[in-house]
C-alpha positions in Angstrom: -61.3 46.7 -167.6 -64.8 47.3 -168.0 -65.7 44.6 -166.7 -64.1 45.6 -163.6 -65.8 49.0 -163.6 -69.0 47.3 -164.8 -68.7 45.1 -161.5 -67.9 48.2 -159.6 -71.2 49.8 -161.0 -73.1 46.9 -160.0 -71.9 46.0 -156.5 -72.9 50.5 -156.4 -76.1 50.0 -157.5 -77.1 46.7 -155.5 -76.1 48.9 -152.1 -77.7 52.1 -152.8 -81.3 49.8 -153.3 -80.7 48.2 -150.4 -81.3 50.0 -146.6 -78.1 51.0 -145.1 -76.9 48.7 -142.7 -73.4 50.4 -141.3 -72.4 50.6 -137.7 -73.7 53.1 -135.4 -70.9 55.3 -134.6 -69.8 55.7 -130.8 -71.4 59.2 -131.3 -74.8 57.7 -133.0 -74.6 55.2 -130.6 -74.3 57.1 -127.5 -77.3 59.6 -128.5 -79.5 56.5 -129.6 -79.4 55.0 -125.8 -79.4 58.5 -124.3 -82.9 59.8 -125.8 -84.2 56.3 -124.7 -83.1 56.9 -121.2 -84.5 60.3 -121.4 -87.6 58.9 -122.9 -88.2 56.5 -119.8 -88.0 59.0 -117.4 -89.8 61.6 -119.5 -92.9 59.0 -118.8 -92.8 58.1 -115.2 -92.0 62.5 -115.0 -95.2 63.1 -117.0 -97.3 60.9 -115.8 -96.8 61.7 -112.1 -97.6 65.4 -113.0 -101.0 64.2 -114.3 -101.6 62.3 -111.9 -100.2 64.3 -109.7 -98.1 61.8 -107.0 -94.8 61.9 -108.8 -92.7 58.9 -108.0 -89.8 61.0 -107.8 -88.2 64.9 -108.6 -87.3 64.8 -112.1 -83.5 65.1 -110.8 -84.3 62.0 -108.5 -85.1 59.9 -111.2 -82.5 61.0 -113.7 -79.6 60.5 -111.2 -81.2 57.0 -110.3 -78.7 53.9 -110.5 -80.5 52.6 -113.5 -79.7 55.6 -115.4 -76.3 55.0 -117.2 -75.6 58.5 -119.1 -76.7 61.0 -116.5 -75.1 64.1 -118.1 -76.7 63.3 -121.7 -80.2 62.2 -120.3 -80.6 65.5 -117.7 -79.9 67.7 -121.0 -82.5 65.9 -123.1 -85.3 65.8 -120.1 -84.9 69.2 -119.3 -84.6 70.7 -122.3 -87.4 69.0 -123.8 -89.9 70.0 -121.1 -88.5 73.6 -121.6 -89.6 73.1 -124.9 -92.6 70.8 -124.2 -95.5 73.4 -124.8 -93.8 74.6 -128.4 -93.1 70.9 -129.5 -96.9 69.8 -128.8 -97.9 72.4 -130.9 -95.2 72.0 -133.7 -96.4 68.1 -133.7 -100.4 68.6 -133.9 -99.9 70.8 -136.7 -97.8 69.1 -138.5 -100.2 66.0 -138.1 -97.3 63.3 -138.8 -98.1 61.3 -134.9 -100.1 58.5 -136.1 -101.6 55.7 -133.4 -98.3 53.8 -133.4 -96.1 56.7 -131.9 -98.8 58.2 -129.4 -97.6 54.9 -127.5 -94.3 56.0 -127.4 -94.9 59.6 -127.5 -92.3 60.5 -125.0 -89.6 58.9 -127.2 -91.1 61.4 -129.9 -90.5 64.8 -128.0 -87.1 64.1 -127.3 -86.3 63.3 -130.9 -88.2 66.0 -132.3 -86.7 68.7 -129.7 -83.1 67.7 -131.2 -84.4 67.8 -134.7 -85.9 71.4 -134.0 -84.1 72.5 -131.0 -80.7 70.2 -130.7 -77.4 69.5 -132.0 -79.5 65.9 -133.7 -77.0 63.1 -134.5 -78.9 60.7 -136.9 -78.8 57.2 -135.8 -80.7 54.0 -137.6 -83.3 54.1 -134.5 -86.6 53.7 -136.3 -88.1 56.8 -134.1 -85.8 58.9 -135.6 -85.4 57.5 -139.1 -89.3 58.7 -138.8 -89.1 61.9 -137.6 -86.3 63.1 -139.7 -87.9 62.1 -142.7 -90.6 64.8 -141.6 -88.2 67.6 -140.6 -90.1 69.5 -143.4 -93.4 69.3 -142.0 -92.3 70.0 -138.6 -89.9 73.2 -139.8 -93.4 74.7 -141.7 -95.3 74.2 -138.4 -93.1 75.9 -136.6 -93.1 78.9 -138.5 -97.0 79.0 -138.5 -96.7 78.8 -134.9 -94.0 81.8 -135.1 -96.2 83.7 -136.9 -99.6 83.1 -134.5 -97.3 83.9 -131.2 -96.2 87.2 -133.0 -92.7 86.6 -132.5 -89.6 87.1 -134.6 -87.5 84.0 -133.6 -87.5 80.8 -131.7 -85.8 82.4 -128.7 -88.4 84.9 -128.8 -91.2 82.0 -128.3 -88.9 80.2 -126.1 -89.2 83.1 -123.6 -92.9 83.2 -123.6 -93.3 79.4 -122.0 -89.7 80.2 -119.7 -89.3 80.4 -116.0 -86.4 81.1 -114.2 -84.1 78.7 -112.6 -82.9 79.3 -108.9 -79.4 79.1 -107.8 -78.6 78.0 -105.1 -75.6 76.3 -103.4 -75.0 72.6 -103.3 -74.7 71.0 -100.1 -73.4 67.6 -99.4 -74.0 65.3 -96.7 -71.4 62.6 -95.9 -72.3 59.2 -95.2 -70.4 58.5 -91.8 -70.9 55.1 -91.9 -68.6 54.6 -95.3 -66.4 58.0 -95.1 -65.6 61.2 -92.2 -66.2 63.9 -92.8 -62.6 65.7 -93.0 -61.7 62.9 -95.5 -65.0 64.2 -97.6 -63.9 67.7 -97.5 -60.5 67.1 -97.8 -61.4 65.1 -101.7 -63.5 67.5 -102.7 -61.5 70.4 -102.4 -59.0 69.3 -105.0 -61.7 70.3 -106.9 -64.0 73.3 -105.4 -64.5 75.4 -102.6 -66.1 73.4 -99.3 -67.1 74.9 -96.7 -68.9 73.1 -93.1 -72.7 73.8 -92.5 -72.6 75.7 -89.2 -76.0 73.5 -88.0 -75.7 69.8 -89.3 -72.2 68.4 -88.3 -71.7 66.1 -91.7 -73.2 68.7 -94.6 -70.6 70.3 -96.4 -71.7 73.7 -98.7 -70.1 73.8 -102.1 -70.4 76.6 -104.5 -73.8 76.6 -106.5 -73.7 74.4 -109.9 -71.0 72.1 -108.8 -71.7 69.2 -110.4 -71.0 65.8 -108.3 -73.4 63.6 -109.7 -70.6 61.1 -111.5 -67.8 61.6 -108.7 -66.6 59.2 -107.1 -67.6 59.6 -103.9 -71.4 59.8 -105.0 -70.9 56.7 -106.8 -70.0 54.9 -104.1 -72.5 56.3 -102.1 -69.9 58.1 -99.2 -72.0 61.5 -100.2 -75.0 62.5 -101.1 -76.6 65.5 -102.7 -79.2 66.7 -99.8 -80.0 69.9 -99.3 -79.9 71.5 -96.1 -83.6 71.6 -95.1 -83.9 68.1 -95.8 -80.5 66.6 -94.0 -81.9 68.7 -90.9 -85.3 66.4 -90.9 -83.1 63.1 -89.6 -81.3 65.3 -87.1 -83.8 66.7 -85.2 -85.2 62.7 -84.6 -81.9 62.6 -83.6 -82.0 58.8 -82.5 -79.6 57.4 -80.1 -77.7 54.0 -81.4 -79.3 50.8 -80.4 -82.7 52.4 -81.0 -85.6 50.5 -83.3 -86.7 53.6 -85.4 -89.7 53.6 -88.0 -89.5 55.4 -91.2 -93.3 55.7 -92.2 -93.3 56.9 -95.6 -88.9 56.6 -95.8 -89.0 56.9 -100.2 -86.6 57.8 -101.8 -84.0 56.9 -98.9 -82.0 60.1 -98.3 -82.8 60.6 -94.7 -83.8 56.7 -94.1 -79.5 56.2 -94.6 -79.3 59.4 -92.6 -80.9 58.0 -89.3 -78.2 54.9 -90.0 -75.8 57.3 -90.2 -76.8 59.4 -86.6 -77.1 55.5 -85.4 -73.6 54.7 -86.2 -74.9 51.5 -88.2 -76.3 50.2 -84.5 -79.7 49.3 -83.9 -82.8 48.5 -86.2 -84.3 51.0 -89.0 -88.1 49.5 -90.3 -88.3 51.8 -93.6 -92.1 51.6 -94.8 -92.9 52.3 -98.0 -96.3 51.9 -99.7 -95.6 53.0 -103.7 -93.9 50.1 -105.4 -91.9 52.4 -107.7 -90.6 54.4 -104.9 -89.5 51.0 -102.7 -87.2 50.1 -105.6 -85.4 53.3 -105.4 -85.5 53.0 -101.7 -83.6 50.0 -102.4 -81.3 51.1 -104.4 -80.8 53.8 -101.6 -80.1 51.9 -98.5 -78.4 48.8 -99.4 -77.3 48.7 -95.2 -78.2 45.3 -93.5 -79.2 47.3 -90.7 -82.2 48.8 -92.5 -85.2 46.7 -93.2 -87.0 47.6 -96.2 -91.1 47.3 -95.8 -93.6 47.7 -99.0 -96.6 48.4 -97.1 -99.2 51.1 -96.0 -97.9 52.5 -92.9 -101.2 53.2 -91.8 -102.1 49.4 -91.9 -99.6 48.5 -89.0 -100.4 48.0 -85.5 -99.7 49.6 -83.2 -100.0 46.8 -80.5 -98.2 44.6 -82.8 -95.5 42.9 -80.9 -93.0 43.7 -83.8 -93.1 47.3 -83.2 -93.2 47.3 -79.4 -89.5 48.6 -79.1 -89.6 51.0 -82.0 -88.4 54.3 -80.0 -88.3 57.1 -82.9 -90.6 57.7 -86.2 -90.0 60.0 -88.6 -93.1 60.8 -90.4 -92.4 62.6 -93.9 -95.3 62.2 -95.7 -96.8 62.9 -99.2 -97.3 66.7 -99.1 -97.9 69.4 -101.6 -94.2 70.0 -102.4 -94.7 73.6 -102.5 -91.7 74.5 -100.8 -89.3 72.8 -103.3 -91.2 73.2 -106.7 -88.2 75.2 -108.2 -85.4 73.0 -106.8 -87.0 69.8 -107.9 -87.6 71.7 -111.2 -90.9 71.8 -111.3 -91.5 74.7 -113.2 -90.8 72.9 -116.1 -93.7 70.4 -115.8 -97.0 71.0 -117.8 -99.0 71.5 -114.7 -96.9 74.9 -113.9 -97.7 76.1 -117.3 -101.1 75.3 -116.9 -101.7 77.1 -113.8 -101.5 74.1 -111.7 -98.5 74.0 -110.3 -97.9 73.6 -106.5 -97.1 77.1 -106.3 -100.5 77.6 -106.8 -103.2 77.0 -103.9 -105.6 74.1 -104.7 -107.7 74.3 -101.2 -109.4 70.9 -102.3 -106.0 69.0 -102.5 -104.6 70.7 -99.4 -107.5 69.8 -97.5 -107.1 65.8 -99.1 -103.4 66.1 -98.3 -104.0 67.4 -94.8 -106.6 65.0 -93.7 -104.0 61.9 -94.8 -101.4 64.1 -93.2 -103.1 64.5 -89.8 -104.3 60.9 -89.5 -100.5 59.6 -90.1 -99.6 61.6 -87.2 -102.4 60.6 -85.2 -101.1 56.8 -86.0 -97.8 57.5 -84.9 -98.4 59.0 -81.6 -100.2 55.7 -80.8 -97.3 53.5 -80.9 -96.3 52.6 -77.3 -92.9 53.0 -76.9 -92.1 55.4 -78.7 -89.8 58.7 -76.9 -89.5 60.9 -80.5 -91.5 61.8 -83.3 -90.6 63.8 -86.2 -93.5 65.4 -88.7 -92.0 66.9 -91.7 -93.2 68.3 -94.3 -91.4 70.0 -97.8 -94.7 72.6 -97.7 -95.1 76.1 -97.3 -99.2 75.8 -96.4 -100.6 76.3 -93.2 -103.1 73.6 -94.4 -100.4 71.2 -94.0 -98.2 72.4 -91.1 -99.2 74.2 -88.2 -103.0 73.4 -88.7 -102.2 69.7 -88.6 -99.9 69.8 -85.7 -102.6 71.9 -84.0 -105.4 69.5 -84.2 -103.3 66.8 -83.1 -102.6 68.1 -80.2 -104.6 67.0 -77.2 -104.1 63.2 -78.3 -100.4 63.9 -78.2 -101.1 65.4 -74.5 -102.7 62.2 -74.1 -100.5 59.8 -74.7 -98.0 61.8 -72.7 -96.3 64.1 -75.9 -95.4 67.5 -75.8 -93.3 70.1 -78.3 -90.0 71.1 -77.7 -87.7 73.1 -80.1 -85.3 71.1 -82.6 -82.6 73.5 -83.6 -82.9 76.5 -81.2 -80.8 78.6 -82.8 -82.7 78.4 -86.2 -84.4 81.6 -86.1 -87.4 81.1 -88.5 -90.4 79.3 -86.1 -93.9 78.3 -86.9 -96.9 80.6 -87.9 -98.3 82.0 -84.7 -101.8 80.5 -85.1 -101.6 78.6 -81.3 -99.6 78.6 -78.1 -96.2 76.6 -78.1 -96.0 77.3 -82.2 -92.2 78.8 -81.2 -91.2 75.3 -81.2 -92.0 74.5 -84.8 -89.3 75.6 -87.1 -89.6 76.5 -90.9 -87.5 77.0 -93.4 -87.8 80.0 -96.1 -88.2 78.9 -100.1 -86.9 82.4 -101.0 -84.1 83.4 -98.0 -83.1 79.1 -97.6 -84.3 78.2 -101.3 -86.2 75.1 -99.9 -89.2 75.2 -98.2 -89.6 72.7 -95.1 -91.4 72.3 -91.8 -90.1 70.4 -88.7 -92.4 69.4 -85.5 -90.9 67.4 -83.1 -93.1 65.7 -80.4 -90.9 64.3 -77.4 -92.6 62.3 -74.8 -91.5 62.4 -70.8 -90.6 58.8 -69.9 -91.1 57.6 -66.9 -88.6 57.1 -64.0 -89.2 52.7 -63.9 -89.5 52.8 -67.6 -86.2 54.4 -68.3 -84.5 52.5 -65.3 -85.4 49.6 -66.9 -83.4 50.5 -70.0 -80.5 51.3 -68.0 -77.2 49.5 -68.5 -73.8 49.6 -67.6 -73.2 49.8 -71.4 -75.6 52.0 -72.1 -74.4 54.6 -69.8 -71.0 54.2 -71.0 -72.6 54.8 -74.4 -74.1 58.0 -73.3 -70.9 59.1 -71.2 -69.2 59.0 -75.2 -71.7 60.5 -76.6 -71.8 63.3 -74.4 -68.1 64.0 -74.2 -67.3 62.1 -71.6 -70.1 63.8 -69.2 -73.1 62.5 -67.4 -75.6 64.5 -65.9 -76.7 63.8 -61.4 -79.3 61.5 -62.2 -77.3 59.3 -63.9 -74.7 59.5 -61.4 -77.3 58.5 -58.6 -78.0 55.1 -61.0 -74.6 53.9 -61.1 -71.2 54.2 -59.7 -68.1 56.0 -61.0 -66.5 52.6 -62.0 -67.8 49.6 -63.1 -66.0 47.0 -61.1 -67.5 43.3 -60.8 -68.5 44.6 -57.8 -70.3 47.0 -58.9 -71.9 45.6 -61.7 -73.6 43.2 -58.8 -75.0 46.2 -57.0 -76.7 48.1 -60.0 -78.3 44.9 -61.0 -79.1 44.4 -57.5 -80.7 48.0 -57.3 -82.8 47.5 -60.8 -84.8 44.8 -59.0 -85.2 46.3 -56.1 -86.6 49.1 -57.7 -88.6 47.1 -60.3 -90.5 45.5 -57.0 -91.3 48.9 -55.4 -93.6 50.1 -58.5 -96.3 48.4 -60.8 -96.7 49.8 -64.3 -100.2 51.3 -65.2 -100.8 49.4 -68.8 -103.9 52.0 -69.6 -101.5 55.2 -68.7 -98.0 54.7 -68.6 -97.5 56.5 -65.1 -96.6 55.0 -61.5 -98.8 53.8 -59.0 
């Protein structure tokens, strides 16, 4: 008996002398991996904010396919950012972060939040052990900070750093290449109140706060979580099926996929993106055979290159200040917002640099010879990036045969009255519409011989179907009502006859 007790005692003491090697519980394992996923996202967010060139918004980074536990990661990233100023001051006061941990400071921020403010679940991670062993020093540093800020508790301290959130409806765009709008609405109505948007036909409206990120239709690409203003951009371009379209600054790819849906999967889309990280996200988003992802600079593409000689529409949504969607993207959580350097604050030097790039990109888009429609859009509220850029290219646009047309004529909010024709520009208001977007549509007048060369019996039939069975008088003069074999021979003979009667001026696209 004594021997047995001695053996048990020896075993217990031996176990006490060894480091704990037990397997993590499910909760610990989930917390361990969520913190590390959150740390990766937080690193991208902070690096992008420091450079003032984000790879993506906080939401888009968290809800990318590479993040597995999206709900926990979202909560950790947002809460850590809300408390980040406090966390940094506490860590600095405690003086516990050495050079080793500075290399993993995002993970330290995440765990410190969990230990001080969250519901920390201990796990066997080395970073967790490091922070937990210094919990007393962190708590003492927090107490000193409360005293210095002259607040009674942590909640009052948090209020000093917080910015109120903006509530807006949840917009859902149906990917009609995979799913029809009616079926999507029926399935979503099983859990939510759903309405159809009155302007964008494939857009559905759900109550604010509807969490669809793990919904089956989101996961399989049948629907996209995309705001109304953002969805209006591709719809304004309105490319026809069979066209070649160039999406000049395409990541993360929501507008690119929308273009493919509007074209019914017919034709070709070239999605151009310069940033390597954004190209990865673009590839994750599009995954469609008729979309060619091009990792490169739009400005380096030669408009005289035969590869782009058939491009008939360009969507140009270049880098901008993002001032119109700052609250939607949760930019109020970023360090730059706390220091007064956010995109809501007017940094004239930065705006002028952005506007110079935007103007150069728009001028380049106008130079493509076969292009008939160009949409220039930003998510900015600043005239410098919007009306001023458009006004600066109007003489060049006119020389190429382009003019401004009004997208969505029923929309009431228009461009600032700074030049004649600004009523054709479209704006959305960050307060009234919860997003601040700007859209300008350039349309080129196509010469008769050029249009005639593109007309075929099949193309006219396609147009007839899109318009609900109606054709205009000009189209009726080009082709008889019914295409028998005889009519087809007559039709092509007329084309050849008319082509021979025109000669094209290669420099200005006019008939002589």
